[in-house]
C-alpha positions in Angstrom: -6.1 -25.3 22.5 -9.2 -24.9 20.2 -10.8 -22.8 23.6 -7.7 -21.4 24.2 -7.6 -18.9 20.6 -10.9 -18.4 22.2 -10.3 -17.2 25.4 -10.0 -13.3 26.8 -7.1 -14.6 28.0 -5.2 -13.3 24.6 -6.3 -9.9 24.5 -5.0 -9.0 28.0 -1.9 -11.0 27.1 -2.2 -8.4 23.4 -3.0 -5.2 26.2 0.9 -5.5 27.6 2.1 -6.0 24.1 0.5 -2.5 22.9 1.7 -0.7 26.0 5.6 -1.1 25.1 5.7 -1.4 21.4 3.1 1.2 21.1 5.7 3.5 22.2 8.9 1.9 20.2 9.1 4.7 17.8 12.3 3.0 15.8 11.6 -0.6 17.0 8.1 -0.4 16.3 7.9 -3.4 14.1 9.8 -6.3 13.3 9.5 -5.8 9.7 9.0 -2.2 8.1 5.5 -1.4 5.5 8.6 -1.4 2.5 8.1 -5.7 3.3 4.3 -6.5 3.2 4.3 -9.3 0.8 6.8 -11.2 3.1 4.7 -10.1 6.2 1.5 -10.5 5.4 4.2 -14.2 3.9 5.8 -15.1 7.2 3.3 -13.7 9.1 0.3 -16.5 7.8 3.2 -18.9 8.1 3.6 -18.7 11.6 0.0 -17.4 13.6 -1.1 -20.7 10.4 -4.4 -18.3 9.3 -4.2 -16.5 6.5 -2.7 -13.0 7.4 -4.0 -9.7 5.2 -3.4 -5.7 5.4 -6.1 -3.6 5.5 -5.9 -0.5 4.0 -7.0 2.0 6.4 -4.8 4.8 5.5 -9.2 6.5 4.2 -10.0 6.5 8.1 -6.0 8.5 9.0 -3.6 5.1 9.6 -1.1 5.0 7.8 0.6 1.0 7.9 3.7 0.4 9.4 4.3 -3.2 9.5 4.5 -6.0 11.4 5.5 -8.3 14.1 4.9 -11.8 15.8 3.8 -12.2 19.3 2.7 -14.7 21.3 -0.8 -14.8 23.9 -2.5 -17.5 25.5 0.4 -19.6 24.7 0.3 -19.2 20.5 1.0 -17.5 18.2 -0.9 -14.0 17.4 0.6 -11.9 14.0 0.7 -7.7 15.2 -0.8 -5.1 11.9 0.8 -1.8 13.5 -0.4 1.7 12.1 0.2 4.9 13.0 -2.7 8.2 12.8 -1.1 12.4 11.6 -0.7 12.6 15.6 1.8 9.3 15.5 -0.9 7.1 18.0 -0.2 3.3 17.1 -3.4 1.9 16.7 -2.9 -2.0 15.8 -4.5 -5.4 14.5 -3.8 -8.7 15.9 -5.0 -11.7 14.7 -5.0 -15.3 16.2 -5.6 -19.3 14.5 -8.9 -20.0 16.0 -11.6 -23.1 15.9 -14.1 -21.2 17.5 -14.7 -17.4 16.0 -16.3 -14.0 18.2 -20.0 -14.4 17.1 -19.7 -10.2 16.1 -18.1 -7.8 17.2 -17.2 -6.4 21.2 -16.5 -4.0 21.7 -14.3 -3.2 26.0 -11.6 -1.7 27.7 -8.6 -3.6 29.0 -4.8 -2.3 30.5 -5.7 1.2 29.2 -6.6 0.0 25.9 -9.7 0.4 24.2 -10.4 -2.5 21.7 -12.8 -3.9 19.6 -12.4 -7.9 18.4 -14.5 -9.9 15.7 -14.6 -13.0 14.2 -14.5 -14.2 10.7 -13.4 -17.3 9.0 -10.2 -18.9 11.5 -9.2 -16.0 13.1 -10.3 -13.9 15.7 -9.4 -10.0 15.5 -8.8 -7.6 17.7 -7.9 -3.6 16.9 -7.0 -1.7 20.0 -5.7 2.1 20.7 -5.7 4.8 23.5 -8.7 4.8 26.2 -11.1 7.0 24.8 -10.5 6.4 20.8 -14.2 7.1 19.9 -12.9 5.5 16.3 -12.3 2.4 16.9 -15.1 0.7 16.0 -15.1 1.8 12.6 -11.6 1.2 12.5 -12.4 -2.8 13.0 -15.5 -2.4 10.7 -13.1 -1.3 7.9 -11.1 -4.1 8.9 -13.3 -6.8 9.2 -14.3 -5.7 5.4 -11.1 -6.5 4.8 -9.7 -9.8 5.5 
């Protein structure tokens, strides 16, 4: 099963979800940011690895909340952020025993992504294609997870 979590297919699933959820207003997340402790506890139990909510406010992002997804047949935590213009940026993580080594950038289904691994999880930050600060956001998130 770890090979599934490490497979690039989970990123395609995440891009598909993001295309739907990033357009949502009221239903952007399942659980709002005002329940951050609950989000961390709930998603940690569901995903099977520690879920922490990075503070990306110094990068101009406001934490909006989280939701549970399924990608490559496994549970995924999705944490949603919004910038001052209303653009949605997501941080997703999936449990794995083979974390990705280093940062990798790619564009998939109209979204730019930066993925990396740490501990028992693979992570990805994604946003609209052409967003120049995703690597910075990924580095900030990686330092806090």
